[in-house]
N, C-alpha and C positions, 0 to 999 in steps of 0.2 A: 504494500500500500504506500502511496506517495504522499509527501507532505513538504511544505516549505518551512525550513528551519533556519534560525540564526545561531551562530556559534560565537559567543562573545569573546572567548579566549583566543580563538583563531582569527577573529574578526572576519568571519565568512557568512555569506548568505547563499543557500543553495537548495535545490529540490533533492530530497533524500527518500530512501525507503525506510518505513517505520513498521513496527509490528501491527497486525490487525488487532483492534481493540476487542475485548470480550467482556460481557456483563459479569459483574461481581456480586450483585445483589438482586433480590426479587423485584425491586422497584426501578431497576436500570432499564434505560431505553436506548436502542441502537439507532443512530441517526445518520442517514446519507446526506452529507453536506452538499447543498446545491450552489450557494453563492456566499462569498465572503468579501465584505467591503474593506478598502484600504483607507487608513486615516493617518493624521500626523503622528499619532502615537506609534503606529507601526514603523513609520519612516525614522523616527527618533531611535527606536530599538535597532533598526538596521544600520543606523549611524553609530550604534554602540554607546549612546548616552545613558541608557538604562535597559532594563529587560533582564529577568533572572530565570534561568532554566530550573526545572524541578530538581530537588536534591538528588544527587547521584547521576544527573544527566549533563552532558556537555552542551547539548543543543536545546533550543526552545522552539517548538512549533508555533508559528505566528498565527494571527487572526483572531479577532474578538467580535467582529460585526457579522454574524452568521445567520443564514436561513437554511434550514434543512428539512428533510422528509423522513418521517419515522419508517423504519424498515423492520424493526423487531422490538418486542416489549417483554419485560419480565412477568412472571406469573401473578405478581401482586399489583401490577399497573392497571389502573382503572380509568385514567384520564386521557390516555392516548391509545391509538391503534395504528397499524401500518397504513400508510397513505396520508396521514396527517402532516401538514406543514407546521414547522415550529421555529420560533426564534430561541436562541440559546443565550441564557443570561451569562454574565461574565465573572462576577466577584463571588468568592466562596468565603463563608464566615471564618473568623479566627477561632481558636480552640480555648481561649481564656474563659473560664466559667464566670468571671466577674464582668465580662463585656456584655452588658445588658442589650446593646444594639444587636450584636450578632446572635445572641440567644433568642432574640425576638424575630430573627429573620430579616433584620434591617442592617445588613452589613455595609450599606452606604453611610451609616453613622458609626461604623466601627471605631472603638475608642483606643485600641491597641496598635492599629496599623499592621497587624500580623495576618491580615486576610491574604488569600491567594486570588489571582486574577488569571483567567484563561488567556493564554497568548501574551501575557505581560509579566506576570510575577509568580514564580514557583508552580506554574501549571501550564501544560501544553494548550495551545489554542486550537482553532477550528479550520486552519488552512490545510486541510487534509481530506481524504476521501470519506472516511467514516469516523464517528466518535461515539462513545458510550457515556451517557449522563443519567443521573438520578432524575426521575420525572419532575421533582420539585423545581428543578432549574430550567425547565422548558416551558414555553408559553405558546399556546395554540395560535396559529395564524390562518385566517381564511384563505382559501385557494384564490379568491378574487384579488388578493394582494401578492400573488406569486411573482409578478414581474418587478415589484418594488419592495418586497418584504425585507430585503437586505438593508433597507433604510431604518428599520425598527430600532436597532441599537443606538445609532446616533440621535434618533428622534427622542429617545428616552431622556436625554439631557434637557431638552425643552419641555418634555412632558412633566418631569419632576419639578422643574423650575416653575411651571404653571401651577402645580399643586401648592408649592410653598408660597408662591406669590398670592394665591387666593387666600391662604391662611393669614398672611400679613395684612392684606387689604381689609380684613375683617376688623382691624383695629380702628379703621375710620369710623367716626360717629355719623356717617352718611353713606348712602349707596354710591360707590364710585362709578361714574358714567362719563362718556366722552373723553376717554383717556388717550394720551399720546405716548408712543413708545419709540425708543431708539435702539436699533440692533447694530452692534459693532462687528463688522465682518460679513462677507458674502460667501463664505465657505459653506459646506453642507450643513453644519450645525446652525450657523447663522441663518441660512435660508429656511431651514425647517422651523427655527424660532419665529421667523417672519410669518410663515404660514400659520403657525399656532396663534400668533397675535391677530393677524388679519381675520382668521376664522372666528375670533371672539370680538370682531367689530372694533378693534383698536386701531386708530390711525398710526401707521408705522413708518418710520424713516430708517433707511439703511445707510450706514457710513462705511465705505470700503475704498481700497486702493484703485480698483479698476476704473477706467474712464467712464464718463457719463453716457457714452454711446457704445459701451461694451455689451457683450452677450449677457453678462450677469446683471447689468443694469436693466436691460430689457426684460430679463426674467423677473427681476424685482417688480417692475411695473406691471407685468402680466399677472402677478399675484395680487396686486392691488395696493402695493406699498410705494413709497417715494424714495428715490435713490439720490444720495449726495456723495460725490466723488471726492476723495482726499486730495486729488490733483487740482481741484477747483476751490476747495474750502479747507482751510487749515483747522487744526484742533482748536486753536484760540478763537476762530471765527464760527465754530460750529453752533454754539448757543445762539448767537445773533442770527444765524442763517435759518435755523429750524424752530427757535423758541424753546421754552422749557418743556421737558418731557416728564411724564409721571413714572415711566419704567424704562430702565436701561438694561438690555440683555447683551452682555459682553461675550463675544465668540471669536476673539482674535488671539488670546493668549499673550498679549503684549501689555505689560503694566503701564508703560508710558501713555498709551492710547486709552486704556481703561480708566486711569485716574484723571487724565485730562478731560475726559468726557463728563466727569462728575459736575463740571461747571454748568452743564445743561440740565442737570437734575432739578426738578421743581421742588418747592416745599412739600413735605410729606411724601416725597418720591422714594422709589425703591430701585436699587441697582443690584443686578445679579451677575456675579462673576462665574463663568463656566470654564474659562481657559486656564491652563497651567503653564506659565512662562518657563521655557527650558533653559534660558541663559542665566548667568550670574553677573550681568553687567549692571553697575550702579546707575541709577537715574536720579535727576533732580526734580522733585515735586514739592509744592507748597503744602506741607502737611498741616501747618497751622490753619490755613484757609480751609482745607478739606475737613479737618476735624471741627472747626467752628461752624461750617455749613451743616454738617451732619447733626450737630447738637442743636443749633438755633433753628434749623429748618425741619427738624423732626424727621430726618431721612433714615433709611435703612439700607445697609450694604451687607450682602451675604453671599457666600459661595455655595455651589451645589455640585454634587457628583452623582452620577447615575449608577445604581447597583441593585436596587430592590426589584423583586418580581412585580410589585404593583406599578412601578414605573414602566416596565415592559408591557404590562396589560393596558395601561393608559396610552402607551405609544401605539399599540395596535388599533385602538379606537380612534386615535387622532389620525392615523394614516388612512383609515377607512373614510373618515370625514374629508381629508384632503383630496382623496381620489374622487370624491363627489363634487367638491367645489372647484378645484383646479388640477385635474388629472394630467394635463399636458405639462404643466410646470413640475409636478412631482416626477414624471417620467424623465424630464430633461435634466434632473439632478444627476442621473447616472450617465456619464459622458463617455465611458470606455469600459469594455469587458475584455478579458483575456482568459485563456485556460491556465491550468496549474503550471505548466512549463513556462508560460510567459509571465508568471507572477513576479519573479525577481526583477525583471525589467520594469514592471509597473511600480514596484517598491522603490526603485532607484530614481524615478523621475516624477516630477510634479507637473501635471497638466490637467486641464478640465476641472470638473467639480468633484465628482465621486467616481473613483475607479473601482472596479469590481472583478474579482477572480471567480470565474464560473466553472463549477465542477459537474454540472448537470450533464447527463449523457445526451 
């Protein structure tokens, strides 16, 4: 059986032969992997910035954005049967009995940091032909989403952010309506965040590096949002250009951009950080001003990471909604597909929006 693995010590990326997986428990499900998305995390692992193989292994099978088909179930499995499409969740709980988050099945709130992540940290990923997984870590996907179901994992970031935002907005002593939002970045996560906001009738602006006449700008307009190019409007001019916004959804992973955009955040506004900067370069920011605004303007800034089953289930529902409202825009997010042998080339180059490794026969 083939897989795409990275070997940190040898600093190598290659297609390798790996053992066929076999069920170990009565709740195990065998999944034929159909598609695996490639994201910035995968590329950073391939650049050897991080990524940790399982204990005792030299290589780490990549891939955490997966759509698969059930081909076998254990005797105690009651929630799946062969032929079902599934999304595979990524993070596995730590073993610390004192970690209340992991014991509650919410390893996105893990308090120890000792969780495992498929394709990222101490656990092999899904960029291989077949995997075996406990049924608890699989989420059913309707066959109507077969062509775009690989987007479910990246969409979970926006889905979880929406749930947390809703909880925070309940602090308002009024019903929030007519809200404005700013999305930083027009990558896959940013664009999925745009769809989520527009689907909730939020006027949405997107700020990104691409020119105002680029394909991504046209895609943003087709969704029903407004595009502002960083080539035409600097960060210092952003607030004056678009006015104050009630919600900022950061999806660029660049601290300088994220914190500078806070100038546009309205009183009582909420800023959501979803990116994780990879560098260690110092930046100059006016922390006194930022802190003063957060306090005096009653603002909220929080970070969010996707990991829970509930976020995957919400993501499936959102993707179904998106395919009803703007199906062509959703399909256009996937800009390139390659087979498993072509995966290393895709991982080494950045182009388009979402690149996908297809393993379906």
